[in-house]
GUMI-758590 format. One line per 3 residues: number of its first residue (from 1); their letters; for each residue x negated, y, z negated of C-alpha. Coordinates in nm, 3 decimals. Each point is the difference from the previous one (the first is absolute). Example, Ala and Ser with C-alpha at 12.3 -4.5 7.8 and 13.67 -1.06 7.14 Angstrom:
1) as) -1.230:-0.450:-0.780  -0.137:0.344:0.066
//
This chain:
1) mlg) 3.845:12.411:-5.897  -0.039:-0.364:-0.024  0.032:-0.153:-0.307
4) sth) -0.171:-0.341:-0.172  0.040:-0.224:0.270  -0.144:-0.202:0.093
7) gtf) -1.629:-0.728:2.884  -0.234:0.127:0.133  -0.107:0.006:0.364
10) ttd) 0.111:-0.338:0.188  0.054:-0.060:0.368  0.274:-0.293:-0.141
13) lra) 0.289:0.160:-0.116  0.126:-0.301:-0.179  -0.320:-0.051:-0.221
16) rvv) 0.062:-0.100:-0.331  -0.084:0.255:-0.276  -0.199:-0.131:-0.241
19) acg) 0.113:-0.007:-0.357  -0.143:0.280:-0.245  -0.245:-0.068:-0.251
22) esp) -0.271:0.182:-0.168  -0.374:-0.068:0.096  -0.235:-0.139:-0.273
25) rtt) -0.125:0.311:-0.146  -0.322:0.100:-0.237  -0.039:0.261:-0.226
28) vhg) -0.289:0.263:0.025  -0.029:0.293:-0.191  0.316:-0.040:-0.139
31) vta) 0.165:0.006:0.385  0.154:-0.275:0.110  -0.012:-0.116:0.350
34) apg) 0.030:-0.291:0.294  -0.385:-0.064:0.085  -0.119:0.106:0.347
37) dqd) 0.359:0.049:0.090  -0.006:0.278:0.277  0.204:0.046:0.306
40) vsg) -0.114:0.039:0.368  -0.104:0.363:-0.038  -0.178:-0.065:-0.355
43) rpl) 0.254:0.126:-0.267  0.146:-0.191:-0.274  0.289:-0.229:-0.002
46) haa) 0.080:-0.029:-0.349  0.008:0.242:-0.234  -0.284:0.088:-0.284
49) vpd) 0.215:-0.030:-0.342  -0.253:0.195:-0.296  0.045:-0.154:-0.299
52) ldr) 0.153:0.276:-0.212  0.102:-0.173:-0.301  -0.304:0.197:-0.183
55) ffr) 0.122:0.298:0.131  0.374:-0.049:-0.150  -0.111:-0.175:-0.300
58) pes) -0.365:0.104:-0.090  -0.182:-0.163:-0.286  -0.195:0.357:-0.051
61) vav) 0.089:0.346:0.130  -0.300:0.282:0.024  0.171:0.363:-0.016
64) vga) -0.299:0.234:0.163  0.114:0.340:-0.100  0.192:-0.118:-0.274
67) sdt) 0.125:0.302:-0.264  0.192:0.037:-0.321  0.025:0.417:0.027
70) egr) 0.342:0.082:-0.021  0.142:0.181:0.256  -0.259:-0.148:0.279
73) pnt) 0.109:-0.199:0.315  -0.220:-0.272:-0.051  0.108:-0.057:-0.383
76) git) 0.373:-0.045:0.102  -0.116:-0.272:0.266  -0.268:-0.122:-0.269
79) rql) 0.317:-0.032:-0.222  0.177:-0.185:0.273  -0.294:-0.246:0.050
82) law) -0.020:-0.079:-0.361  0.386:-0.107:-0.010  -0.025:-0.226:0.295
85) aer) -0.362:-0.162:-0.097  0.184:-0.068:-0.297  0.297:-0.193:0.175
88) vga) -0.182:-0.206:0.214  -0.263:-0.088:-0.259  -0.305:0.177:0.129
91) rlv) -0.289:0.152:-0.161  -0.053:0.389:0.112  -0.319:0.169:-0.020
94) pvh) -0.038:0.382:0.055  -0.262:0.156:0.177  -0.111:0.313:-0.036
97) ptr) -0.343:0.171:-0.001  0.080:0.253:-0.299  0.204:-0.203:-0.253
100) tsv) -0.058:-0.256:-0.234  0.336:-0.151:-0.017  0.360:0.082:0.150
103) fgi) 0.312:-0.054:-0.219  -0.229:-0.191:-0.245  -0.148:-0.247:0.268
106) dcv) -0.373:-0.001:0.047  -0.106:0.186:0.318  -0.254:-0.086:0.182
109) psv) -0.223:0.303:0.187  0.005:-0.167:0.384  0.123:-0.261:0.227
112) gal) -0.410:-0.118:0.002  0.056:-0.071:-0.361  0.278:-0.228:-0.005
115) tep) -0.132:-0.313:-0.215  0.319:-0.221:0.095  0.128:-0.127:0.304
118) vdl) 0.305:0.231:0.127  0.306:-0.104:0.227  0.131:0.356:0.064
121) avl) -0.163:0.299:0.000  0.264:0.330:-0.014  -0.172:0.306:0.130
124) lva) 0.151:0.362:-0.136  -0.310:0.202:0.165  0.035:0.232:0.255
127) dpl) -0.226:-0.162:0.242  -0.019:-0.368:-0.030  -0.321:-0.105:0.294
130) pvi) -0.254:0.038:-0.282  0.157:-0.199:-0.226  0.089:-0.267:0.270
133) eel) -0.402:-0.037:0.095  -0.056:-0.055:-0.387  0.278:-0.248:-0.047
136) aet) -0.190:-0.184:0.329  -0.238:-0.111:-0.297  0.283:-0.124:-0.257
139) kvr) 0.195:-0.254:0.170  0.326:0.174:-0.050  0.225:-0.161:0.204
142) fav) 0.253:0.267:0.021  0.012:0.358:-0.020  0.304:0.250:0.007
145) afa) -0.085:0.353:0.168  0.327:0.271:-0.077  -0.216:0.300:0.122
148) sgf) 0.114:0.220:0.286  -0.112:0.165:0.298  -0.117:-0.253:0.249
151) aet) 0.185:-0.110:0.333  0.340:0.141:-0.089  -0.185:0.383:0.008
154) gea) -0.143:-0.018:0.353  -0.338:-0.062:0.188  -0.250:0.097:-0.276
157) gaa) 0.218:-0.248:-0.248  0.015:-0.310:0.222  -0.360:0.022:0.048
160) aqe) -0.037:0.027:-0.375  0.240:-0.314:-0.029  -0.212:-0.219:0.293
163) rla) -0.343:0.095:-0.223  0.237:-0.122:-0.339  0.097:-0.334:0.219
166) aav) -0.360:-0.049:0.115  -0.086:-0.028:-0.353  0.268:-0.208:-0.088
169) rrs) -0.127:-0.262:0.250  -0.342:0.013:-0.101  0.122:-0.047:-0.384
172) glr) 0.155:-0.315:0.039  0.269:0.108:-0.204  0.386:0.104:0.150
175) llg) 0.166:0.334:-0.061  0.360:0.105:-0.064  -0.009:0.378:0.101
178) pnt) -0.034:0.266:0.044  0.232:0.254:-0.044  0.214:-0.263:-0.219
181) nln) 0.134:0.002:-0.315  0.146:-0.204:-0.314  0.277:-0.214:0.094
184) afe) -0.174:-0.325:0.003  -0.060:0.058:-0.371  0.364:0.053:-0.043
187) rfr) 0.204:-0.125:-0.250  0.176:-0.344:0.132  0.304:-0.134:-0.178
190) edl) -0.128:-0.330:-0.138  0.379:-0.132:-0.115  0.142:-0.054:0.393
193) egp) -0.019:-0.323:0.130  0.033:-0.124:0.364  -0.175:0.065:0.348
196) ava) -0.158:0.392:-0.022  -0.021:0.244:0.269  -0.366:0.102:0.037
199) lit) -0.062:0.397:0.081  -0.261:0.121:0.236  -0.006:0.360:0.077
202) qsg) -0.249:0.269:0.161  0.211:0.300:-0.172  0.036:-0.102:-0.356
205) hqg) 0.343:0.202:-0.039  0.140:-0.168:0.256  -0.009:-0.323:-0.201
208) rpv) 0.173:0.150:-0.326  0.360:-0.091:0.140  -0.105:-0.372:0.042
211) ftl) -0.169:0.000:-0.321  0.282:0.137:-0.181  0.233:-0.310:0.089
214) qel) -0.101:-0.183:-0.291  0.192:0.252:-0.203  0.292:-0.204:0.209
217) gvr) -0.154:-0.335:-0.097  -0.212:-0.065:0.304  -0.366:-0.126:-0.080
220) lsh) -0.304:0.167:0.170  -0.307:-0.181:-0.052  -0.271:0.222:0.139
223) wap) -0.067:0.352:0.162  -0.280:0.090:0.240  -0.021:0.387:0.071
226) tgn) -0.232:-0.032:0.257  -0.090:0.352:0.131  -0.257:0.063:0.235
229) ead) -0.072:-0.349:0.065  -0.375:0.055:0.039  -0.046:-0.344:-0.091
232) let) 0.277:-0.248:-0.142  0.337:0.057:0.204  0.345:-0.067:0.063
235) sdf) -0.101:-0.331:0.178  -0.190:-0.129:-0.305  0.305:0.029:-0.281
238) isy) 0.202:-0.144:0.278  -0.203:-0.325:0.044  -0.079:-0.022:-0.400
241) fag) 0.367:0.050:-0.076  0.081:-0.300:0.243  -0.131:-0.240:-0.177
244) rpe) 0.109:0.120:-0.348  0.263:-0.240:-0.111  0.190:0.283:-0.228
247) vga) 0.024:0.194:0.307  0.354:-0.021:0.197  -0.041:0.282:0.227
250) iac) -0.272:0.291:0.092  0.149:0.337:0.051  -0.208:0.256:0.158
253) yve) -0.005:0.332:0.048  -0.262:0.112:0.300  -0.125:0.292:0.144
256) glk) -0.272:-0.077:0.214  -0.118:-0.376:0.084  -0.413:0.010:-0.031
259) dgr) -0.047:-0.315:0.226  0.295:-0.136:0.192  -0.164:-0.384:0.016
262) sfl) -0.048:-0.004:-0.368  0.364:0.084:-0.026  0.118:-0.251:0.199
265) laa) -0.204:-0.282:-0.123  0.153:0.119:-0.321  0.351:-0.015:0.106
268) dra) -0.102:-0.359:0.141  -0.102:-0.121:-0.319  0.290:0.129:-0.176
271) arh) 0.220:-0.151:0.283  -0.164:-0.364:-0.040  0.075:0.021:-0.393
274) gvp) 0.358:0.083:0.092  -0.053:0.352:-0.233  0.212:0.289:0.204
277) vva) -0.202:0.348:0.031  0.246:0.307:-0.007  -0.136:0.320:0.150
280) vkv) 0.047:0.320:0.022  -0.230:0.160:0.230  0.007:0.376:0.104
283) grt) -0.100:0.172:0.279  0.308:-0.101:0.255  -0.016:0.369:0.135
286) etg) -0.270:0.207:0.078  0.041:0.213:-0.271  -0.012:-0.298:-0.245
289) art) -0.320:-0.101:0.146  -0.185:0.317:-0.034  0.094:-0.006:-0.408
292) aas) -0.091:-0.300:-0.016  -0.324:0.036:0.140  -0.051:0.288:-0.229
295) htg) 0.067:-0.170:-0.294  -0.190:-0.307:0.025  -0.233:0.070:0.327
298) klt) 0.091:-0.295:0.190  0.100:-0.119:0.285  0.368:-0.076:0.044
301) gad) 0.026:-0.162:0.341  0.241:0.040:0.252  0.353:-0.052:-0.167
304) qvv) 0.106:-0.236:0.237  -0.242:-0.227:-0.023  -0.005:-0.025:-0.346
307) daa) 0.375:-0.077:-0.001  -0.101:-0.283:0.175  -0.283:-0.148:-0.155
310) mrq) 0.219:0.017:-0.317  0.291:-0.174:0.179  -0.220:-0.251:0.149
313) fgv) -0.154:-0.126:-0.325  0.298:0.057:-0.190  -0.037:0.313:-0.222
316) irv) 0.315:0.140:-0.078  -0.003:0.378:0.091  0.243:0.196:-0.134
319) dgl) 0.039:0.421:-0.048  0.055:0.119:-0.395  -0.121:-0.077:-0.311
322) dql) 0.365:-0.101:-0.078  -0.021:-0.261:0.264  -0.311:-0.091:-0.109
325) qdt) 0.092:-0.078:-0.351  0.327:-0.189:0.113  -0.149:-0.157:0.257
328) atl) -0.326:-0.158:-0.163  0.226:-0.078:-0.313  0.222:-0.213:0.176
331) lar) -0.232:-0.191:0.207  -0.199:-0.061:-0.344  0.255:-0.142:-0.173
334) arr) 0.267:-0.165:0.181  0.006:-0.389:0.096  -0.061:-0.104:0.357
337) pqa) 0.314:0.034:0.202  0.193:-0.332:0.062  0.198:0.164:0.262
340) dgv) -0.010:0.341:0.205  0.393:0.073:-0.041  0.069:0.298:-0.191
343) vvy) 0.364:0.019:-0.121  0.164:0.355:-0.097  0.206:-0.030:-0.310
346) sis) 0.168:0.301:-0.122  0.330:0.150:-0.193  0.086:0.255:0.322
349) ggt) 0.013:-0.062:0.366  -0.099:0.321:0.098  -0.329:-0.054:-0.245
352) gah) -0.035:-0.374:0.208  0.033:0.111:0.334  -0.231:0.280:-0.075
355) fad) -0.270:-0.199:-0.113  0.051:-0.270:0.205  -0.044:0.274:0.356
358) lat) -0.340:0.085:-0.148  -0.129:-0.324:-0.108  0.120:-0.148:0.382
361) eag) -0.172:0.283:0.173  -0.337:-0.036:-0.232  -0.005:-0.355:0.135
364) lrl) 0.121:-0.200:-0.282  0.226:-0.329:0.067  0.384:0.024:-0.151
367) ptl) 0.145:-0.333:0.114  0.364:-0.064:-0.003  0.100:-0.219:-0.339
370) pqa) 0.134:-0.314:0.148  0.378:-0.061:-0.023  -0.008:-0.214:-0.250
373) kqd) -0.207:0.233:-0.197  0.258:0.278:0.055  0.306:-0.188:-0.108
376) elh) -0.226:-0.086:-0.331  -0.054:0.379:-0.041  0.407:0.073:0.016
379) ewi) 0.024:-0.208:-0.297  -0.057:0.314:-0.169  -0.033:0.287:0.250
382) pey) 0.351:0.097:0.158  0.072:-0.154:0.319  0.042:0.342:0.184
385) lsv) -0.402:0.095:-0.100  -0.271:-0.123:0.258  -0.222:-0.245:-0.133
388) anp) -0.225:-0.076:0.318  -0.295:0.217:-0.091  0.021:0.262:-0.141
391) vdn) 0.207:-0.149:-0.262  0.224:0.222:-0.147  0.148:-0.101:-0.388
394) ggh) 0.267:0.319:-0.003  -0.167:0.079:-0.370  0.253:-0.209:-0.229
397) pvg) -0.197:-0.335:0.034  -0.323:0.156:-0.141  0.187:0.073:-0.348
400) dwr) 0.112:-0.340:-0.080  -0.097:-0.338:0.036  -0.007:-0.039:0.358
403) grk) -0.290:0.276:0.055  -0.252:-0.277:-0.064  0.204:-0.264:0.167
406) iid) -0.021:0.199:0.323  -0.406:0.079:-0.068  -0.093:-0.362:-0.036
409) ail) 0.226:-0.090:0.323  -0.195:0.188:0.227  -0.344:-0.075:-0.104
412) adp) 0.140:-0.380:-0.020  -0.003:0.061:0.415  -0.320:-0.178:0.194
415) svg) -0.015:0.273:0.200  -0.033:0.321:-0.260  -0.356:0.049:-0.155
418) vli) 0.105:0.359:-0.058  0.264:0.142:-0.227  0.048:0.402:0.034
421) cpi) 0.275:0.179:-0.224  -0.015:0.370:0.029  0.166:0.182:-0.270
424) tgp) 0.049:0.346:0.143  0.059:0.144:-0.413  0.058:-0.119:-0.322
427) fpp) 0.334:-0.097:-0.141  0.028:-0.154:-0.354  0.087:-0.232:-0.101
430) msd) 0.050:-0.182:0.317  -0.399:0.096:0.149  -0.100:-0.111:-0.315
433) kla) 0.167:-0.347:0.053  -0.112:-0.018:0.404  -0.347:0.104:-0.116
436) qdl) -0.031:-0.300:-0.280  0.160:-0.232:0.262  -0.245:0.101:0.245
439) vda) -0.317:-0.059:-0.227  0.146:-0.359:-0.141  0.078:-0.161:0.347
442) aea) -0.384:0.165:0.109  -0.149:-0.217:-0.339  0.193:-0.309:0.118
445) tdk) -0.127:0.024:0.370  -0.308:-0.012:0.200  0.139:0.236:0.240
448) lvc) -0.001:0.368:0.016  0.238:0.233:-0.141  -0.024:0.363:0.045
451) vvw) 0.178:0.292:-0.136  0.014:0.340:0.164  0.101:0.273:-0.329
454) gsp) 0.098:0.283:0.147  0.070:0.239:-0.312  -0.223:0.294:0.018
457) vgt) -0.010:-0.010:-0.388  -0.163:-0.337:-0.042  0.037:0.022:-0.382
460) eea) 0.290:-0.250:0.031  -0.038:-0.277:-0.230  0.109:-0.255:0.259
463) yrt) -0.283:0.153:0.183  -0.288:0.020:-0.259  0.043:-0.270:-0.204
466) tll) 0.215:-0.276:0.222  -0.110:0.029:0.321  -0.421:0.159:-0.079
469) gss) -0.018:-0.219:-0.298  0.033:-0.347:0.250  -0.268:-0.145:0.117
472) rva) 0.165:-0.145:0.328  0.216:0.287:0.123  -0.154:0.230:0.220
475) tfr) 0.164:0.363:-0.051  0.017:0.249:0.226  0.079:0.387:0.001
478) tfa) 0.034:0.046:0.380  0.153:-0.177:0.258  -0.274:0.019:0.242
481) nci) -0.308:-0.128:-0.243  0.235:-0.295:-0.055  0.040:-0.082:0.338
484) gav) -0.356:0.081:0.084  -0.160:-0.211:-0.288  0.241:-0.292:0.095
487) kay) -0.132:-0.025:0.343  -0.359:0.045:-0.098  0.048:-0.297:-0.221
490) ldh) 0.191:-0.211:0.266  -0.247:0.096:0.276  -0.311:-0.052:-0.222
493) hrf) 0.124:-0.329:-0.102  0.093:-0.079:0.362  -0.373:0.117:0.061
496) tta) -0.160:-0.173:-0.208  0.118:-0.324:0.082  -0.102:0.006:0.330
499) yrs) -0.309:0.179:-0.048  -0.328:-0.159:0.178  -0.268:0.231:-0.058
502) pfd) -0.145:0.112:0.349  -0.331:0.041:-0.169  -0.026:-0.420:-0.003
505) eap) 0.004:-0.022:0.327  -0.195:0.330:0.159  -0.225:-0.093:0.240
508) rtp) -0.364:-0.040:-0.143  -0.244:-0.048:0.305  0.046:0.194:0.347
511) sps) 0.137:-0.162:0.289  -0.144:-0.043:0.338  0.194:0.290:0.096
514) frk) -0.176:0.216:-0.251  -0.340:-0.049:0.177  0.178:0.035:0.334
517) aqa) 0.164:0.329:-0.119  -0.304:0.163:-0.197  -0.220:-0.035:0.346
520) lmr) 0.274:0.283:0.101  -0.025:0.266:-0.242  -0.108:0.286:0.039
523) pgr) -0.089:0.192:-0.330  0.144:0.330:0.029  0.203:0.013:0.284
526) rls) 0.314:-0.105:0.147  0.055:-0.247:0.247  0.132:0.007:0.324
529) eha) 0.331:-0.142:0.073  -0.159:-0.318:0.193  -0.300:-0.059:-0.272
532) akq) 0.329:0.045:-0.304  0.222:-0.302:0.210  -0.385:-0.146:0.007
535) llr) 0.001:0.001:-0.366  0.380:-0.149:-0.007  -0.118:-0.269:0.188
538) ayg) -0.250:-0.097:-0.215  0.275:-0.052:-0.237  0.210:-0.244:0.229
541) irv) 0.265:0.334:0.056  0.134:-0.045:0.306  -0.042:0.338:0.258
544) pre) 0.085:-0.004:0.378  -0.181:-0.121:0.284  -0.205:0.312:0.085
547) qlv) -0.333:0.131:0.193  -0.199:0.284:-0.118  -0.115:0.140:0.364
550) tsa) -0.193:0.323:0.126  0.115:0.018:0.398  0.334:0.011:0.145
553) aaa) -0.099:-0.304:0.224  -0.078:-0.222:-0.329  0.331:0.165:-0.104
556) vra) 0.189:-0.172:0.293  -0.204:-0.316:-0.060  0.094:0.008:-0.329
559) agl) 0.381:0.033:0.024  -0.012:-0.309:0.243  -0.168:-0.192:-0.249
562) vgy) 0.210:0.109:-0.305  0.326:-0.016:0.190  0.263:0.291:0.118
565) pvv) 0.151:0.222:-0.175  -0.299:0.123:-0.176  -0.060:0.320:-0.269
568) mka) -0.297:0.180:0.046  -0.166:0.201:-0.316  -0.356:0.202:-0.024
571) sga) -0.208:-0.161:-0.257  -0.223:0.204:-0.196  -0.134:0.066:-0.352
574) qla) 0.154:0.334:-0.053  0.344:-0.104:0.116  0.202:-0.067:-0.304
577) hkt) 0.341:0.130:0.210  0.001:-0.070:0.373  0.399:0.021:0.053
580) elg) -0.055:0.379:-0.092  -0.253:0.034:0.243  0.176:-0.173:0.311
583) lvk) -0.257:-0.223:-0.031  0.266:-0.292:0.033  0.158:-0.116:0.302
586) vgl) 0.205:-0.285:-0.021  0.202:-0.210:0.235  -0.246:-0.001:0.331
589) tsa) 0.109:-0.242:0.252  -0.236:0.039:0.284  -0.366:0.043:0.083
592) sqv) 0.088:0.353:0.137  0.136:0.096:-0.325  -0.284:-0.211:-0.191
595) rda) -0.263:0.270:0.173  0.233:0.306:-0.057  0.028:-0.061:-0.355
598) yre) -0.401:-0.064:-0.018  -0.073:0.360:0.138  0.254:0.135:-0.207
601) ltd) -0.141:-0.123:-0.297  -0.320:0.077:0.065  0.071:0.353:0.079
604) iar) 0.207:0.048:-0.311  -0.295:-0.098:-0.173  -0.261:0.191:0.180
607) fes) 0.218:0.294:-0.083  0.045:-0.056:-0.342  -0.369:-0.067:-0.055
610) idl) 0.037:-0.367:-0.086  -0.253:-0.240:0.008  0.123:-0.355:0.110
613) dgi) -0.109:-0.321:0.004  0.228:-0.075:0.267  0.367:-0.078:0.088
616) lvc) 0.193:-0.279:-0.129  0.209:-0.181:0.241  0.277:-0.186:-0.176
619) qmv) 0.252:-0.271:-0.007  0.370:0.120:-0.027  0.150:-0.136:-0.309
622) grg) 0.341:-0.065:-0.024  0.236:0.190:-0.218  -0.029:-0.092:-0.366
625) vem) 0.034:0.160:-0.332  -0.289:0.275:-0.026  -0.151:-0.014:-0.322
628) vvg) -0.311:0.145:-0.204  -0.237:-0.214:-0.210  -0.326:0.185:-0.141
631) vtr) -0.255:0.043:-0.229  -0.069:0.276:-0.187  -0.286:0.084:-0.316
634) ddl) 0.193:0.117:-0.371  -0.260:0.185:-0.224  0.122:-0.234:-0.232
637) fgp) 0.097:-0.320:0.093  -0.199:-0.033:0.326  0.115:-0.156:0.328
640) tvt) 0.373:-0.037:0.035  0.199:-0.129:0.295  0.304:0.181:0.127
643) vgl) 0.276:-0.137:0.213  0.327:0.226:0.120  0.169:0.080:0.347
646) ggv) -0.203:0.097:0.228  -0.048:0.203:0.361  0.005:0.327:0.054
649) lve) 0.257:0.141:-0.300  -0.242:-0.177:-0.260  -0.064:0.306:-0.181
652) vln) 0.331:0.129:0.016  0.213:-0.314:-0.090  -0.306:-0.065:-0.298
655) dta) 0.169:-0.330:-0.077  -0.277:-0.237:-0.146  -0.096:-0.210:-0.277
658) vrv) -0.322:-0.039:-0.162  -0.225:-0.245:-0.182  -0.331:-0.055:-0.155
661) ppf) -0.187:-0.293:0.109  -0.007:-0.318:-0.084  0.361:-0.119:0.043
664) ges) 0.162:-0.274:0.145  0.242:-0.078:0.276  0.310:0.035:-0.235
667) ear) -0.102:0.408:-0.105  -0.049:0.072:0.389  0.357:-0.127:0.080
670) sml) 0.107:0.224:-0.317  -0.160:0.283:0.213  0.200:-0.041:0.253
673) gel) 0.336:-0.004:-0.234  -0.096:0.354:-0.147  0.017:0.164:0.362
676) rgr) 0.325:0.173:0.069  -0.033:-0.107:0.349  -0.035:-0.378:-0.108
679) all) 0.319:-0.047:0.206  -0.177:0.052:0.333  -0.184:-0.289:-0.064
682) dgv) 0.331:-0.232:-0.034  0.147:0.132:0.317  0.236:0.280:0.050
685) rga) 0.246:0.115:0.299  -0.069:-0.322:0.167  -0.389:-0.035:0.004
688) ppa) -0.121:-0.368:-0.132  -0.149:-0.043:-0.297  -0.397:0.129:-0.016
691) dvd) -0.287:-0.250:-0.069  -0.020:0.071:-0.382  -0.248:-0.289:-0.067
694) alv) -0.246:0.155:0.252  0.033:0.355:-0.179  -0.083:-0.139:-0.348
697) evv) -0.292:-0.225:0.136  -0.122:0.310:0.164  0.053:0.209:-0.338
700) lrv) -0.227:-0.282:-0.180  -0.281:-0.060:0.266  -0.062:0.458:-0.043
703) qrm) 0.003:-0.101:-0.343  -0.285:-0.234:0.020  -0.180:0.269:0.257
706) ale) 0.086:0.262:-0.300  -0.190:-0.228:-0.295  -0.303:-0.133:0.259
709) ldg) -0.036:0.351:0.162  0.008:0.217:-0.327  -0.333:0.175:0.003
712) dla) 0.085:0.003:0.356  0.328:0.104:0.067  0.148:0.354:-0.057
715) eld) 0.308:-0.021:0.203  0.156:-0.207:0.226  0.361:0.090:0.165
718) inp) 0.174:-0.287:0.223  0.270:0.227:0.182  0.217:-0.104:0.167
721) lmv) 0.006:-0.381:-0.091  0.221:-0.147:0.227  0.222:-0.261:-0.181
724) lpr) 0.126:-0.228:0.236  0.301:-0.194:-0.003  0.034:-0.303:-0.223
727) gqg) -0.261:-0.278:0.103  -0.219:0.250:0.241  -0.217:0.187:-0.209
730) ava) -0.129:0.274:-0.101  -0.249:0.269:0.215  -0.207:0.256:-0.114
733) lda) 0.061:0.275:0.288  -0.233:0.311:-0.111  -0.263:-0.010:-0.323
736) lav) -0.229:0.242:-0.158  -0.262:-0.062:-0.214  -0.216:0.220:-0.252
739) cr) -0.350:-0.158:-0.103  -0.137:0.127:-0.330
//
């Protein structure tokens, strides 16, 4: 447990990246947005930010269905809301048709009878729909619906939830729920200082471990239990929390995203503000995805796309609730790193070596300390012990004045940004002094000091009082959580330092390519290879010299114009995979071979009852690296762009990377870095390096196509894209396109 511590499309690959900055905004109906700022497909480019101040700190609260009859569920909820309203300074108005008072407070019989403005209405009723319709007349700003039996129950429940959502849209109020709980109205400790963690959960129980961090001195500022998200969703709360000055990090438990675009815009807003978002997103497996859908009634999306989208916008994805606690707390409270070097300091060579192996494998940089620094450390540490990094003190120096000297000397090295001390078990009084020295040193430096307290007991004074009582030391209980949190901390600050919002450069108006391409689209149909390549040409993507012919004589003439040797392929809208049917002939070098190939290709097509628009006679392109670049549509995020190793083994290799547009050149290059076969582009076994710049340009042009043809293009597959040696470009040898 962690203790209390703190580019889009361009033909010029060297184009200047515009510095990010937020556009002017207006506020309408409590939602902040940039006026008229949409991309080429009509989607917003900035997050809508609901003004939730009056939700979390209302001046008046109406409790519909309030009760003080002991033993009834509504009574316990009303009692908790009374206590919460008193803490936040709100007036509470009970609403009940048959009671004159609840807990001594005068009741009103209905929502329509409310005589004063109400910021928040809490609905303790089985069917909130009629009440929402009544609230529309009272100008209530927010409502909370606890009732279950909606989208989480199946088709009928989903229909009921849509009726509820439609009523909310008509009313003008904002709704939390249904199928939510009382977590937003918990008692938050007000005696804790420093940056806080704001919590968002779709399952209230899953947020409980993060909330209880307060007992370890970690400040929590808000808890948003979003439930089924008929209206207010995770993205709304991310956008709101990102602008709150007290919020140092946002911790999320997400079962399903309501809208992928809204999530990316919210993550973009958090990245602009430098506020880290840490998320557990369930649904990595088919079983997990089914469970999430049955619980919240939402799409979980293809996990590879979700994972890529989170990385693309700086959302830190973790697997467990313990990781969520530790990572969010560290990111909320640790100061910006002064260097990315990590030093492991221990009293045991075995402990240091073990931790260093794990840290290095995870991607942390453990620099070798300079010889001068090692000589300095050997003033207090025996010469036979290694102090290069990890630093092994042998144990005895921590028990006297030397312990603090060693820690200060390590932290003074300019290459060191993080010091990690794994203490695998308590050994008083030495462990007590070591813990105190680490705390004292942390107070005197801006660098991050981490401790892994390995004792399974956790009741030791050095742990409970010294380490957890520190506002500057990050204390963990496991090696893995410490390493993961430190990596996230360094990665986050590296990411935000270089972050340029892709939405700032997203195309606002269609290009001339769009008008050419739109004329080629055939709604609901697959394009032939010839038509698909025309689509690529419209966007400036290079294809081989080729001609579409409908006779053997025309094929011979075309081969002469294209230049021998040639490739011949059947072209038709029905053909997705030609090689398997023998409808591709390669390396033809004479007129007789061309005539024979024409007859054979048309005979096969006739036998297979395949309608052709003709036979393609194509230029034979030199050898290179076969890649695949494509567009698919994700249920949550819309168009996505994929790049990977291509050719006939693309499904077998499954070596791909995906991104959600818009993105810039650096992100396109990052995609290539994720491929297991990336070395092929650098040249292996004597092959020359491939033209990576040309490949990146194709990816960016395909992205532009995906954005502009969002309403028309369902799928695009360029396979293979032959990436030629450096300086020679890339050629789309085959293409498949499906129209929406």
